[in-house]
LUMFITI-497505 format. One line per 10 residues: number of its first residue (from 0); for each residue x, y, z of N, C-alpha, C. Coordinates in steps of 0.05 Angstrom, whole numbers, plus 5000, padded with zeros to 4 digits. Example, Ala and Ser with C-alpha at 12.3 -4.5 7.8 and 13.67 -1.06 7.14 Angstrom:
<pts>
0) 5264:4886:5156:5246:4910:5156:5264:4934:5156 ~ 5257:4955:5142:5273:4979:5143:5258:5001:5157 $
</pts>
This chain:
<pts>
0) 5017:4976:5000:5000:5000:5000:5018:5025:5000 ~ 5013:5044:4982:5030:5068:4980:5027:5085:5005 ~ 5048:5099:5011:5050:5117:5035:5032:5141:5030 ~ 5017:5150:5050:5000:5174:5049:5016:5198:5059 ~ 5013:5220:5046:5026:5245:5053:5006:5267:5059 ~ 5013:5284:5077:4997:5308:5082:5005:5328:5060 ~ 4986:5338:5046:4991:5357:5024:4978:5384:5029 ~ 4987:5404:5015:4976:5431:5018:4956:5436:4997 ~ 4935:5450:5004:4915:5459:4985:4921:5489:4979 ~ 4936:5494:4959:4945:5521:4954:4923:5540:4945 $
10) 4903:5529:4931:4880:5545:4923:4865:5555:4948 ~ 4861:5538:4967:4848:5546:4992:4866:5565:5008 ~ 4892:5560:5007:4910:5578:5022:4909:5606:5011 ~ 4906:5609:4985:4905:5636:4973:4880:5651:4981 ~ 4860:5637:4992:4835:5649:5000:4835:5657:5030 ~ 4857:5651:5044:4858:5657:5073:4860:5687:5076 ~ 4844:5698:5094:4845:5726:5101:4861:5729:5127 ~ 4881:5746:5127:4898:5750:5150:4892:5778:5161 ~ 4886:5779:5187:4882:5804:5201:4908:5810:5216 ~ 4921:5832:5210:4947:5838:5222:4945:5838:5253 $
20) 4923:5847:5263:4920:5848:5293:4920:5820:5305 ~ 4914:5800:5289:4914:5772:5299:4941:5759:5298 ~ 4959:5769:5281:4984:5756:5277:5008:5772:5287 ~ 5005:5797:5292:5027:5813:5304:5019:5819:5333 ~ 5033:5808:5352:5026:5812:5380:5028:5842:5388 ~ 5012:5850:5408:5012:5878:5416:5038:5888:5427 ~ 5055:5870:5436:5081:5878:5448:5104:5877:5427 ~ 5096:5875:5402:5116:5873:5380:5131:5900:5377 ~ 5156:5898:5369:5173:5921:5365:5161:5941:5345 ~ 5146:5932:5325:5134:5950:5306:5115:5970:5320 $
30) 5099:5960:5339:5081:5977:5354:5096:5997:5371 ~ 5118:5987:5383:5134:6005:5400:5145:6028:5383 ~ 5155:6022:5360:5166:6043:5342:5144:6063:5334 ~ 5120:6052:5327:5098:6070:5319:5090:6088:5343 ~ 5089:6077:5367:5082:6092:5390:5102:6114:5396 ~ 5128:6107:5394:5149:6127:5400:5150:6149:5379 ~ 5147:6142:5354:5147:6162:5333:5124:6182:5337 ~ 5101:6172:5347:5079:6190:5352:5086:6211:5374 ~ 5105:6205:5391:5114:6223:5412:5134:6244:5403 ~ 5148:6238:5381:5170:6255:5372:5159:6281:5359 $
40) 5175:6302:5362:5169:6327:5349:5181:6327:5321 ~ 5164:6325:5300:5174:6324:5273:5170:6350:5259 ~ 5167:6372:5274:5162:6398:5263:5184:6407:5244 ~ 5209:6401:5250:5232:6409:5233:5230:6395:5205 ~ 5221:6370:5205:5218:6356:5180:5194:6368:5164 ~ 5172:6370:5177:5148:6381:5164:5153:6409:5153 ~ 5168:6425:5167:5174:6453:5158:5189:6454:5132 ~ 5204:6433:5125:5220:6433:5101:5205:6424:5076 ~ 5181:6415:5080:5165:6406:5056:5153:6431:5043 ~ 5154:6431:5017:5141:6453:5001:5112:6447:4997 $
50) 5098:6466:4986:5069:6464:4982:5062:6453:4954 ~ 5082:6449:4937:5077:6440:4910:5080:6410:4907 ~ 5069:6400:4885:5073:6372:4879:5052:6354:4890 ~ 5055:6328:4884:5036:6308:4894:5040:6305:4925 ~ 5019:6297:4938:5022:6294:4967:5043:6273:4974 ~ 5062:6280:4992:5083:6261:4999:5073:6242:5021 ~ 5087:6220:5025:5082:6203:5048:5088:6218:5073 ~ 5072:6214:5094:5076:6226:5120:5104:6218:5130 ~ 5119:6237:5141:5145:6231:5152:5144:6209:5173 ~ 5122:6207:5188:5120:6186:5208:5123:6158:5196 $
60) 5111:6155:5173:5112:6128:5159:5140:6122:5151 ~ 5153:6141:5138:5180:6136:5128:5200:6132:5150 ~ 5197:6148:5172:5214:6145:5195:5210:6118:5208 ~ 5186:6110:5211:5180:6084:5224:5192:6061:5207 ~ 5189:6063:5180:5201:6043:5163:5231:6042:5166 ~ 5244:6065:5166:5273:6066:5170:5281:6055:5197 ~ 5268:6065:5219:5276:6056:5245:5271:6027:5250 ~ 5248:6017:5240:5243:5988:5243:5263:5972:5226 ~ 5269:5982:5203:5290:5969:5186:5317:5969:5201 ~ 5325:5991:5212:5350:5992:5227:5350:5972:5250 $
70) 5328:5972:5265:5325:5954:5288:5326:5925:5281 ~ 5319:5918:5257:5318:5890:5248:5340:5883:5228 ~ 5359:5902:5225:5382:5896:5208:5377:5900:5178 ~ 5356:5914:5171:5350:5920:5143:5356:5949:5138 ~ 5377:5955:5122:5385:5983:5118:5380:5992:5090 ~ 5378:5974:5071:5374:5981:5043:5346:5991:5037 ~ 5344:6013:5023:5317:6024:5017:5302:6004:4998 ~ 5316:5990:4981:5303:5970:4964:5292:5947:4981 ~ 5307:5938:5001:5298:5917:5018:5274:5926:5035 ~ 5275:5951:5044:5252:5962:5060:5227:5963:5042 $
80) 5230:5972:5017:5208:5973:4999:5197:5944:4996 ~ 5214:5925:4990:5205:5898:4986:5191:5887:5011 ~ 5201:5894:5034:5189:5885:5059:5160:5895:5063 ~ 5154:5919:5051:5126:5929:5053:5107:5912:5037 ~ 5117:5894:5021:5100:5874:5006:5100:5847:5020 ~ 5121:5841:5034:5125:5813:5044:5126:5809:5074 ~ 5133:5828:5089:5137:5824:5118:5115:5839:5133 ~ 5100:5824:5149:5077:5835:5163:5082:5860:5180 ~ 5104:5861:5196:5109:5886:5211:5113:5910:5192 ~ 5127:5907:5170:5131:5929:5151:5105:5937:5138 $
90) 5088:5917:5132:5062:5923:5120:5045:5939:5140 ~ 5046:5932:5166:5033:5947:5187:5043:5976:5187 ~ 5069:5979:5190:5082:6005:5192:5075:6023:5168 ~ 5075:6011:5144:5070:6027:5120:5040:6031:5115 ~ 5024:6020:5133:4995:6024:5130:4984:6011:5105 ~ 4997:5990:5096:4989:5976:5072:4998:5989:5046 ~ 5013:6011:5049:5023:6025:5025:5051:6015:5020 ~ 5062:6023:4997:5089:6013:4989:5106:6036:4978 ~ 5117:6053:4996:5135:6074:4986:5158:6061:4971 ~ 5164:6072:4947:5185:6060:4932:5213:6067:4943 $
100) 5232:6051:4935:5259:6054:4946:5271:6082:4942 ~ 5264:6095:4919:5274:6122:4914:5262:6141:4935 ~ 5237:6139:4941:5224:6156:4961:5238:6152:4988 ~ 5243:6127:4996:5255:6122:5022:5284:6132:5022 ~ 5299:6128:5000:5327:6137:4999:5328:6167:4999 ~ 5311:6181:4984:5311:6210:4983:5304:6222:5010 ~ 5284:6210:5023:5277:6219:5050:5300:6217:5069 ~ 5314:6194:5069:5337:6190:5086:5359:6210:5080 ~ 5364:6214:5054:5385:6233:5046:5378:6262:5053 ~ 5354:6270:5047:5346:6298:5051:5343:6305:5081 $
110) 5337:6286:5097:5331:6292:5126:5351:6278:5144 ~ 5375:6271:5135:5394:6256:5151:5400:6268:5178 ~ 5406:6294:5180:5411:6306:5206:5387:6303:5225 ~ 5363:6308:5215:5340:6305:5232:5335:6276:5240 ~ 5340:6257:5221:5336:6229:5227:5356:6220:5248 ~ 5381:6229:5246:5401:6221:5266:5393:6231:5294 ~ 5383:6256:5295:5375:6267:5321:5351:6251:5332 ~ 5332:6245:5315:5308:6230:5323:5315:6201:5331 ~ 5335:6190:5317:5344:6163:5324:5356:6162:5352 ~ 5371:6182:5359:5382:6184:5386:5359:6186:5406 $
120) 5339:6202:5400:5316:6204:5418:5302:6178:5422 ~ 5298:6163:5400:5284:6138:5401:5300:6117:5417 ~ 5326:6118:5415:5343:6100:5431:5341:6107:5460 ~ 5340:6133:5467:5338:6141:5495:5311:6132:5506 ~ 5290:6135:5491:5263:6126:5500:5263:6096:5503 ~ 5275:6082:5484:5276:6052:5486:5292:6043:5510 ~ 5313:6058:5517:5329:6051:5541:5312:6056:5566 ~ 5298:6078:5567:5281:6084:5590:5258:6064:5593 ~ 5248:6054:5571:5226:6034:5571:5236:6006:5576 ~ 5263:6002:5577:5274:5976:5580:5273:5959:5555 $
130) 5270:5971:5532:5267:5957:5507:5294:5957:5492 ~ 5312:5974:5500:5337:5977:5484:5353:5951:5483 ~ 5355:5937:5505:5371:5912:5505:5358:5892:5485 ~ 5331:5890:5485:5317:5873:5467:5323:5882:5438 ~ 5322:5908:5433:5327:5919:5407:5355:5913:5398 ~ 5375:5917:5416:5402:5912:5408:5407:5882:5403 ~ 5393:5865:5419:5396:5836:5414:5385:5829:5387 ~ 5364:5842:5377:5353:5836:5351:5373:5843:5329 ~ 5389:5864:5332:5407:5872:5312:5431:5853:5310 ~ 5439:5840:5332:5462:5823:5332:5459:5799:5313 $
</pts>
């Protein structure tokens, strides 16, 4: 008698609906980063945006993508863009949108001094919250 195997039903799998709130725990680093960025003063970044052109992505989104990328060892803007399609925490942070790698790279380049200052602030907050060790362990 031939051996029976457990097989996958890929058609049924494609129909699965995933709710991010069910698969990303509330204590996940992505939520911590979103919460901390909401506390930061981004006035200096907002002040540098002009009034012309198509609406840009909110700086909070791009900062959160960069900071979460840094925290998880993803530094490339191309990899961050790809993660907004494939990795659930990045999908959450991007709000289901997909800023392209040029947008992410230009944001980082144009606002590097502000990003560096905000990154120091986020590390200080993470240290105060007792999350910094966990964060540093993730990067190793």
